[in-house]
C-alpha positions in Angstrom: 14.3 -5.7 -9.9 14.3 -9.5 -9.4 11.5 -12.0 -10.8 11.3 -15.5 -9.8 9.9 -17.7 -12.8 6.6 -19.6 -11.8 7.2 -22.9 -10.1 5.2 -25.8 -9.4 5.0 -27.8 -6.0 7.5 -30.5 -5.9 4.9 -33.3 -6.0 3.1 -31.9 -9.0 6.2 -31.3 -11.2 6.5 -33.3 -14.5 9.4 -35.9 -14.8 11.8 -34.3 -17.3 12.2 -37.7 -19.0 8.5 -37.7 -19.8 8.2 -34.1 -20.8 8.7 -33.2 -24.7 11.2 -30.6 -25.6 8.3 -28.4 -27.3 6.1 -28.7 -24.2 9.0 -27.7 -21.9 10.0 -24.8 -24.1 6.2 -23.6 -24.4 5.8 -23.7 -20.6 9.2 -21.8 -19.9 8.2 -19.1 -22.5 4.8 -18.6 -21.0 6.2 -18.6 -17.5 8.7 -16.0 -18.3 5.9 -13.9 -20.2 3.5 -13.8 -17.2 6.5 -13.1 -14.8 7.4 -9.9 -17.1 3.6 -9.1 -17.5 3.0 -9.1 -13.7 6.1 -7.1 -13.0 5.2 -4.3 -15.6 1.8 -4.2 -14.2 3.1 -3.8 -10.6 5.4 -0.9 -11.8 2.7 0.8 -13.7 0.8 1.3 -10.4 3.4 3.3 -8.6 5.5 6.3 -9.5 8.9 4.6 -8.8 10.4 1.7 -6.8 13.9 0.7 -5.9 13.5 -3.1 -5.7 10.8 -5.6 -6.7 10.7 -9.2 -6.2 7.9 -11.4 -7.6 7.3 -15.2 -7.1 4.6 -17.1 -8.8 3.7 -20.5 -8.0 1.5 -22.4 -10.4 1.0 -25.7 -12.3 1.4 -25.9 -15.9 -2.3 -26.3 -16.7 -3.0 -23.4 -14.5 -0.4 -21.2 -16.2 -1.8 -21.9 -19.5 -5.2 -21.1 -18.3 -4.2 -17.7 -17.2 -4.7 -18.6 -13.6 -2.0 -17.8 -11.0 -3.0 -19.8 -7.7 -0.4 -17.8 -5.6 1.7 -14.9 -6.1 4.0 -12.9 -3.6 5.7 -9.6 -4.2 8.1 -7.6 -2.0 9.0 -4.1 -2.9 11.3 -1.7 -1.3 11.5 2.2 -1.8 8.0 2.5 -3.1 6.8 6.0 -4.2 2.9 6.1 -4.8 1.6 9.6 -5.7 4.2 11.3 -3.7 4.0 9.0 -0.7 6.9 7.1 0.3 7.0 3.6 1.7 10.0 1.8 2.9 8.8 -1.7 2.3 5.5 -3.3 0.9 4.8 -6.9 1.0 1.7 -8.8 -0.5 0.5 -12.4 -1.0 -2.5 -13.1 -3.2 -4.2 -16.2 -4.3 -6.3 -17.3 -7.4 -5.5 -14.4 -9.7 -7.1 -14.6 -13.1 -5.4 -12.7 -16.0 -5.9 -12.2 -19.6 -3.2 -14.5 -20.9 -4.6 -14.8 -24.3 -4.1 -11.0 -24.9 -0.7 -11.0 -23.0 0.8 -13.6 -25.4 -0.3 -10.9 -28.2 1.8 -8.2 -26.5 -1.2 -6.6 -24.5 -0.7 -5.4 -21.0 -1.8 -7.5 -18.1 -5.3 -7.1 -16.7 -7.2 -8.5 -13.7 -10.3 -10.4 -14.9 -11.8 -10.4 -11.4 -11.0 -8.7 -8.1 -8.0 -10.1 -6.2 -7.9 -10.6 -2.4 -4.5 -9.9 -1.0 -2.8 -9.9 2.4 -0.6 -6.8 2.8 2.1 -5.3 5.1 3.4 -2.1 5.0 6.4 -0.3 6.7 6.4 3.4 6.7 9.7 4.8 8.3 10.3 8.1 9.9 12.3 9.3 6.7 9.1 8.2 4.6 7.1 10.5 6.8 9.2 13.5 6.3 9.6 12.7 2.5 5.8 12.5 2.1 4.6 15.5 4.0 4.2 17.6 1.0 2.5 14.8 -1.1 -0.9 16.3 -2.7 -2.5 13.0 -1.8 -1.3 13.1 1.7 -2.0 16.8 2.2 -5.6 16.1 0.9 -6.1 13.4 3.5 -4.7 15.5 6.3 -7.1 18.4 5.3 -10.1 15.9 5.4 -8.9 14.5 8.8 -8.0 17.6 10.8 -9.5 20.7 9.2 -12.5 20.4 11.6 -10.3 20.1 14.7 -8.0 23.0 13.6 -11.2 25.4 13.1 -10.3 25.8 9.4 -14.0 25.6 8.3 -15.8 28.6 8.6 -19.8 28.4 9.3 -20.3 29.4 5.6 -18.2 26.4 4.4 -15.0 28.5 3.6 -11.8 26.9 4.4 -8.7 28.6 6.1 -5.4 27.7 4.3 -3.7 24.8 5.9 -0.1 23.9 5.2 2.1 21.2 6.7 5.8 21.3 7.5 6.6 18.1 9.4 5.2 14.7 10.1 7.2 12.5 12.6 6.9 10.0 15.3 7.2 10.6 19.0 6.6 8.5 21.9 4.3 6.0 20.1 2.4 8.9 18.5 2.0 10.4 15.1 2.9 14.2 15.2 1.9 16.6 12.5 3.4 20.2 12.6 2.0 22.9 10.3 0.0 26.2 10.1 -3.4 27.6 9.6 -3.4 31.1 8.0 0.2 31.5 9.4 -0.6 30.3 13.0 1.6 27.3 13.8 0.4 24.3 15.6 1.3 20.7 16.6 -1.2 17.9 16.6 -0.5 14.5 18.0 -2.6 11.3 18.0 -2.2 7.8 18.5 -3.2 5.1 15.8 -4.8 1.9 16.2 -6.7 -0.7 14.0 -10.5 -0.1 14.6 -13.4 -2.6 13.7 -12.0 -4.2 10.4 -12.2 -1.4 8.0 -11.7 1.5 10.4 -8.5 3.2 11.5 -8.8 4.9 14.9 -7.1 8.0 16.0 -6.9 7.9 19.9 -6.3 10.7 22.4 -5.7 13.5 19.8 -4.2 16.8 21.1 -3.6 20.2 19.6 -0.8 22.7 20.6 -0.7 26.1 19.2 2.5 27.9 19.1 3.0 30.1 22.1 0.5 28.1 24.2 1.8 25.7 27.0 -1.2 23.6 27.2 -2.5 21.1 24.8 -6.1 21.0 23.8 -7.5 17.5 24.2 -9.6 16.6 21.0 -12.3 13.9 20.7 -11.0 10.6 19.3 -12.4 9.7 15.9 -12.3 6.9 13.4 -11.8 6.9 9.6 -13.8 4.6 7.3 -11.0 2.9 4.9 -13.8 1.4 2.7 -15.2 -1.9 2.0 -12.3 -3.1 0.1 -10.0 -2.9 3.3 -9.6 -5.0 6.4 -7.1 -3.3 8.8 -5.6 -6.0 11.2 -3.0 -4.1 13.1 -1.1 -0.8 13.2 2.0 -0.2 15.3 3.9 2.8 15.9 7.6 2.1 16.9 10.1 4.9 17.5 11.2 5.0 14.0 8.4 3.4 11.9 4.7 2.7 11.4 4.0 -1.0 10.5 0.6 -2.1 9.5 -1.0 -5.1 8.0 -4.2 -6.4 6.8 -6.2 -7.5 3.6 -7.5 -5.6 0.8 -9.3 -6.2 -2.5 -7.7 -5.0 -5.8 -9.8 -4.3 -8.6 -7.7 -2.4 -11.1 
C-alpha cells in the first residue's frame, strides 16, 4: 500500500524560511495522521485489496480544519463481499472529516456525503472468481429469475445456481442451472439514462436446444446515489465509469 502525504498547490506553499519549526512539525504530523486514517477507512470498506495508492491535496488551513478539498485513490485486486475487481479509481472533492476525533485515535468518519467520480475495471478472471459470491448471486436471482421461469404463480422459487460468468463477443454470458436444467443467458450491457443499467438483446438457451429464446430488454435502477456514464465490454474486461454519492 502506498500513501502520498497531503500536498498544497505550488503557488500556495509557504516559504520554508518563514515557517516556524513547530508549525512545520504540526502540519506534517496532521498530514500523516489524515493519510493513515483515510487509508484505514478505505481498507475497512472491503474484504481485501492488493495495492492502494491515496493522494490528498490540501492547504494547511484546510487540513487543520478537517477539510480535504481533493483526494484520489487507486486500488487493485479489490474484493468486496466476494466480488473481485481488478482496478478501482476514484476522485472526490470537498471531503469533511472528524479531525478532532481522529487526533484522539478515533476512526475516520465522513461528516457529510461525498460526491466522487469512479472508474471500475472488471476482468474476465474477476468474473470467474466472483460467480459464487452471495452478493452477486442475489443480484443475478433478482435480475433473471423471472426470465428463467424460476418464480411460480404462488410465489415459490425454483433453485437457481450459477457456474460461470464470462465475456463473449461483446456480451455478458451467464451459465447455470434451474432445478438441474442447465442454461446459458447472454446480454449486452449499456449505460441507460443516468442511474439505469440497460440489458440489451438478452437471449436464453437451454441445454439440448439449438435455438436461443429472445427475451425482452430491460433496465435496472441503480439508485439515486449513482450516475452511470458509460459501460464497455471488451474481449477480456468490462469497464464502467460514472459518479456516485458516498454516505458511509
